[in-house]
Phi, psi and omega in degrees: 000135173272127183250146176226156179209164167246127185253134178195177175204107356286170181230356181305331181288337192287128174265006183301314178299324176297311186301308187287316180294326177297316175299318172305311184297313181300326182267008177070027180254004188299333177280346182255336188222148177219157180225129183219162173263133177232116179276130182216131183286152181308320180289343177255357190301304189295322178297319180299312181296322184287343179275340188296316176304321181292346179260013182090000178286133178248358180184164176210147170266148183233131178241193183299148346264033192252011182298325176289323182285329176296328175290324180293317189289335189286148176268332182229137186235137179286161177302320181298311180302314178302309185298314180287331180087025184196155178227137177247000181219131176241140175237130169258109188211134171058042182070010179246154171258117181253136184244147176218166173227112181259358184299313183296315182295313179299318176300306184302314178291343177269342184283134177289163177284147183300137180303157177302131176096352178272142179281143180243131176244126175233107194239149170275136181268139178288135178273141181249024178093349178285134174288351181268164180300133175302136181279150175262117181257329174207137178271134183239155174283163180309328173295342181103346183289138185290150178292127180252330180263139184292147176065025175287313174230147176238128179257138181231141175225154349276164175257005183108341174233139192276000179252012185238153171225145181242123176244134172217151178298135171209070182294143179283155179295149178283137174292137175273152177282136176267131182245000000 
Protein backbone atom coordinates (compact mmCIF):
# COMPACT_ATOMS: atom_id res chain seq x y z
CA UNK A 1 0.00 0.00 0.00
CA UNK A 2 1.24 3.50 -0.86
CA UNK A 3 0.97 5.81 2.10
CA UNK A 4 0.54 9.59 2.21
CA UNK A 5 0.26 11.89 5.22
CA UNK A 6 -0.10 15.43 6.42
CA UNK A 7 2.49 16.52 8.99
CA UNK A 8 1.80 19.26 11.50
CA UNK A 9 1.88 20.32 15.13
CA UNK A 10 -0.88 20.27 16.20
CA UNK A 11 -2.65 18.29 13.48
CA UNK A 12 -5.98 17.31 15.03
CA UNK A 13 -7.76 20.08 13.11
CA UNK A 14 -6.88 18.63 9.69
CA UNK A 15 -9.63 17.31 7.46
CA UNK A 16 -7.11 16.12 4.88
CA UNK A 17 -7.26 12.42 5.82
CA UNK A 18 -11.06 12.33 5.49
CA UNK A 19 -10.97 14.20 2.18
CA UNK A 20 -8.18 12.16 0.61
CA UNK A 21 -9.41 8.79 1.85
CA UNK A 22 -12.92 9.57 0.55
CA UNK A 23 -11.39 10.43 -2.83
CA UNK A 24 -9.42 7.16 -2.84
CA UNK A 25 -12.61 5.24 -2.04
CA UNK A 26 -14.60 7.03 -4.75
CA UNK A 27 -11.87 6.18 -7.28
CA UNK A 28 -11.61 2.55 -6.15
CA UNK A 29 -8.08 3.12 -4.82
CA UNK A 30 -8.68 2.58 -1.09
CA UNK A 31 -6.87 -0.77 -1.06
CA UNK A 32 -3.82 0.71 -2.77
CA UNK A 33 -3.51 4.17 -1.18
CA UNK A 34 -4.00 5.60 2.33
CA UNK A 35 -3.72 9.07 3.84
CA UNK A 36 -3.19 9.87 7.51
CA UNK A 37 -2.44 12.75 9.86
CA UNK A 38 0.82 12.63 11.78
CA UNK A 39 1.46 15.01 14.65
CA UNK A 40 5.17 15.70 14.96
CA UNK A 41 6.87 18.26 17.16
CA UNK A 42 9.34 20.66 15.55
CA UNK A 43 12.33 19.03 17.26
CA UNK A 44 11.42 15.61 15.78
CA UNK A 45 10.35 16.78 12.29
CA UNK A 46 13.51 16.03 10.28
CA UNK A 47 13.93 12.62 11.93
CA UNK A 48 10.28 11.72 11.24
CA UNK A 49 10.45 12.80 7.59
CA UNK A 50 13.64 10.82 6.96
CA UNK A 51 12.00 7.68 8.38
CA UNK A 52 8.85 7.91 6.25
CA UNK A 53 10.10 6.37 2.97
CA UNK A 54 11.12 3.20 4.85
CA UNK A 55 7.57 2.97 6.25
CA UNK A 56 5.94 2.92 2.81
CA UNK A 57 5.21 6.63 2.51
CA UNK A 58 5.53 8.09 -0.99
CA UNK A 59 4.77 11.67 -0.02
CA UNK A 60 3.47 14.10 2.56
CA UNK A 61 1.72 17.42 2.83
CA UNK A 62 3.23 19.78 5.36
CA UNK A 63 1.42 22.35 7.47
CA UNK A 64 2.23 24.59 10.43
CA UNK A 65 4.80 24.96 11.84
CA UNK A 66 6.96 22.79 9.57
CA UNK A 67 6.97 24.42 6.12
CA UNK A 68 10.40 26.03 6.56
CA UNK A 69 11.84 22.82 8.01
CA UNK A 70 10.39 20.81 5.11
CA UNK A 71 12.48 22.84 2.72
CA UNK A 72 15.62 22.30 4.79
CA UNK A 73 15.22 18.52 5.14
CA UNK A 74 14.82 18.00 1.39
CA UNK A 75 17.60 17.12 -1.04
CA UNK A 76 15.88 18.61 -4.10
CA UNK A 77 13.77 21.78 -4.04
CA UNK A 78 11.50 23.26 -6.71
CA UNK A 79 12.20 26.82 -7.80
CA UNK A 80 8.97 28.01 -6.23
CA UNK A 81 9.79 26.40 -2.87
CA UNK A 82 13.25 27.99 -2.93
CA UNK A 83 11.82 31.42 -3.79
CA UNK A 84 9.16 31.29 -1.10
CA UNK A 85 11.51 29.77 1.46
CA UNK A 86 9.08 27.03 2.47
CA UNK A 87 7.63 23.73 1.26
CA UNK A 88 4.17 22.27 1.77
CA UNK A 89 4.66 19.11 -0.31
CA UNK A 90 7.27 16.39 0.05
CA UNK A 91 7.76 13.50 -2.38
CA UNK A 92 9.88 10.47 -1.50
CA UNK A 93 11.27 9.14 -4.75
CA UNK A 94 14.46 7.48 -5.97
CA UNK A 95 16.03 7.77 -2.52
CA UNK A 96 15.49 11.53 -2.34
CA UNK A 97 13.22 13.87 -0.44
CA UNK A 98 11.86 16.37 -2.95
CA UNK A 99 10.19 19.59 -1.83
CA UNK A 100 7.67 21.80 -3.58
CA UNK A 101 5.28 24.57 -2.61
CA UNK A 102 1.78 24.61 -4.08
CA UNK A 103 0.42 27.32 -1.74
CA UNK A 104 1.22 30.29 -3.97
CA UNK A 105 -0.06 28.64 -7.16
CA UNK A 106 -3.27 27.56 -5.41
CA UNK A 107 -3.79 31.03 -4.00
CA UNK A 108 -3.13 32.76 -7.31
CA UNK A 109 -5.46 30.44 -9.23
CA UNK A 110 -8.27 30.97 -6.72
CA UNK A 111 -8.11 34.78 -6.75
CA UNK A 112 -10.60 36.63 -8.88
CA UNK A 113 -9.36 39.34 -11.17
CA UNK A 114 -9.71 42.77 -9.59
CA UNK A 115 -13.17 44.21 -10.19
CA UNK A 116 -13.59 47.01 -12.69
CA UNK A 117 -12.69 50.34 -11.15
CA UNK A 118 -10.29 48.85 -8.58
CA UNK A 119 -6.70 50.00 -8.64
CA UNK A 120 -3.95 47.47 -9.29
CA UNK A 121 -0.43 48.13 -8.05
CA UNK A 122 2.42 46.21 -9.67
CA UNK A 123 5.64 47.30 -8.06
CA UNK A 124 9.26 46.24 -8.14
CA UNK A 125 10.54 45.31 -4.71
CA UNK A 126 13.85 46.62 -3.47
CA UNK A 127 16.37 43.84 -2.92
CA UNK A 128 18.12 43.71 0.43
CA UNK A 129 20.86 41.40 -0.79
CA UNK A 130 18.88 38.29 0.07
CA UNK A 131 18.46 35.63 -2.61
CA UNK A 132 15.01 34.85 -1.23
CA UNK A 133 11.82 36.58 -2.24
CA UNK A 134 11.35 39.65 -0.07
CA UNK A 135 8.78 39.00 2.62
CA UNK A 136 5.77 41.21 3.13
CA UNK A 137 5.73 42.20 6.78
CA UNK A 138 3.09 44.89 6.57
CA UNK A 139 0.84 45.96 3.77
CA UNK A 140 0.67 49.72 3.35
CA UNK A 141 -1.72 52.00 1.56
CA UNK A 142 -0.42 54.01 -1.41
CA UNK A 143 0.09 56.94 0.99
CA UNK A 144 2.45 54.79 3.05
CA UNK A 145 0.07 54.55 6.00
CA UNK A 146 -0.52 51.05 7.40
CA UNK A 147 -3.75 49.36 6.42
CA UNK A 148 -6.09 49.38 9.39
CA UNK A 149 -9.14 47.67 7.92
CA UNK A 150 -8.99 44.01 6.99
CA UNK A 151 -9.06 43.19 3.28
CA UNK A 152 -8.42 46.74 2.08
CA UNK A 153 -5.40 45.56 0.13
CA UNK A 154 -4.29 42.08 -0.71
CA UNK A 155 -0.73 41.14 -1.59
CA UNK A 156 0.08 38.13 -3.69
CA UNK A 157 3.33 36.33 -4.46
CA UNK A 158 4.75 35.18 -6.78
CA UNK A 159 3.94 37.21 -9.86
CA UNK A 160 6.23 35.20 -12.09
CA UNK A 161 9.19 37.32 -11.04
CA UNK A 162 10.74 37.03 -7.63
CA UNK A 163 11.30 40.78 -7.28
CA UNK A 164 7.72 41.97 -7.87
CA UNK A 165 4.53 42.10 -5.88
CA UNK A 166 1.01 42.75 -7.08
CA UNK A 167 -1.39 44.56 -4.77
CA UNK A 168 -4.99 45.29 -5.53
CA UNK A 169 -7.93 46.67 -3.67
CA UNK A 170 -10.50 44.13 -2.59
CA UNK A 171 -12.88 45.64 -0.12
CA UNK A 172 -15.39 43.11 1.20
CA UNK A 173 -19.04 43.70 0.27
CA UNK A 174 -20.96 45.73 2.78
CA UNK A 175 -23.45 43.77 4.82
CA UNK A 176 -27.02 44.75 4.32
CA UNK A 177 -29.11 45.40 7.38
CA UNK A 178 -31.62 42.75 8.25
CA UNK A 179 -34.98 44.19 9.19
